[in-house]
C-alpha positions, 0 to 999 in steps of 0.5 A, spaced: 848 143 400 844 141 407 845 134 409 839 129 408 838 128 415 836 133 420 839 135 425 845 135 420 850 132 425 846 125 426 852 120 425 852 115 419 850 108 421 854 103 417 850 097 420 843 101 418 846 102 411 848 095 410 841 093 412 838 097 407 843 095 401 840 088 403 833 090 404 832 094 398 836 089 393 830 085 394 824 084 390 818 089 391 811 087 389 804 089 390 800 085 394 793 088 395 789 094 395 784 096 400 778 101 399 775 099 405 777 096 412 775 089 410 780 089 404 786 090 409 790 084 409 792 081 415 798 084 419 804 079 418 811 083 417 813 089 420 810 095 416 811 102 414 806 107 412 807 113 407 802 119 409 801 126 406 797 131 403 795 129 396 800 131 390 806 131 396 810 125 392 808 119 396 808 114 390 814 118 387 818 116 394 816 109 394 818 108 387 825 112 389 826 108 395 825 101 391 829 103 385 823 102 381 819 107 376 812 104 376 811 100 382 806 106 385 802 109 381 804 117 380 799 122 377 799 129 376 792 129 378 791 130 386 787 124 389 788 119 384 790 114 390 783 111 392 785 106 396 791 103 401 796 100 397 800 094 400 807 092 397 811 086 400 819 088 400 823 081 400 818 078 405 821 082 410 817 089 410 810 091 408 810 098 405 803 101 405 801 107 401 795 111 404 791 115 400 793 123 400 788 128 404 787 135 403 785 137 396 783 131 392 780 131 385 774 126 388 767 127 390 766 129 398 763 122 399 769 119 396 774 123 400 770 122 407 771 114 405 778 115 405 779 119 411 775 114 415 779 108 412 786 112 414 783 113 421 781 106 422 788 103 419 792 107 423 788 106 430 788 098 429 795 096 425 799 092 431 805 091 426 805 098 424 812 100 426 812 108 423 808 112 419 813 117 414 809 123 414 811 127 407 811 134 407 812 138 401 819 142 403 816 148 400 811 149 405 812 144 411 806 143 415 800 146 413 793 146 416 790 140 412 796 136 416 794 138 423 788 133 424 793 127 422 798 130 427 793 129 432 790 123 430 797 120 430 798 122 437 792 120 440 793 113 437 800 113 439 803 111 432 810 113 431 811 118 425 817 121 422 817 127 418 820 127 411 821 133 406 819 131 399 821 135 393 827 138 396 830 140 389 825 145 388 827 149 394 834 153 395 838 151 401 837 158 405 829 156 405 831 149 407 835 152 413 830 157 415 824 151 415 828 146 419 828 149 426 821 151 425 819 145 423 823 141 428 820 146 434 813 145 431 814 137 431 816 137 438 810 139 441 807 132 438 808 126 443 808 121 437 813 125 433 820 122 431 826 128 432 829 126 426 827 130 419 829 127 413 830 131 407 829 128 400 828 129 393 825 123 389 827 126 382 834 127 384 835 122 389 837 126 395 836 123 402 834 116 399 840 112 402 839 115 408 831 114 408 833 107 406 837 106 412 832 108 417 827 104 414 831 098 414 833 099 421 825 099 423 824 092 419 829 089 423 825 091 429 820 085 428 818 085 436 817 092 437 811 097 436 
């Protein structure tokens, strides 16, 4: 079985694991939903955003990380998240679940509005520590991901690839994807080099990702 973090020889961080245990033992609650820029809550706590194509598993991953089953709405229909949803994690960190991009079961005008909202959020959120860019482990980066990768580079927003649905891919396929994905991401200045491998369904990689998130939450004075 592959390690949940790539490169596989990345050393475990006991301090981060303890920070994660304390952070994710805290209550997590919905605080705001923003369908337009004016509704985005004031920046206060360090913030982590979850971005990705429609139906990549953002809501499922948020629920798995926080240990809740219905904090973020999960739907089988792409495009059901029609706003940025903000969650407070123990008064120490804000989680932002962005609308999915790419295919969505919504009118084109609505999709265009989501796209503008995401762009304005990413370019203007001073407390945003990192964007977790979710990629389906079966496909990696797709054409619809490229505009977001360019936007994150242009906005100088640190982002990190998180593979989802790893339980649907065998080890050989993951082993083939990872070096190709790492090489592709290396061309982006804003990309973090570590790729997380997760399965919300089976809990794969959730502890390691919690550790990474907890470390970012502790960096209150860093961009």
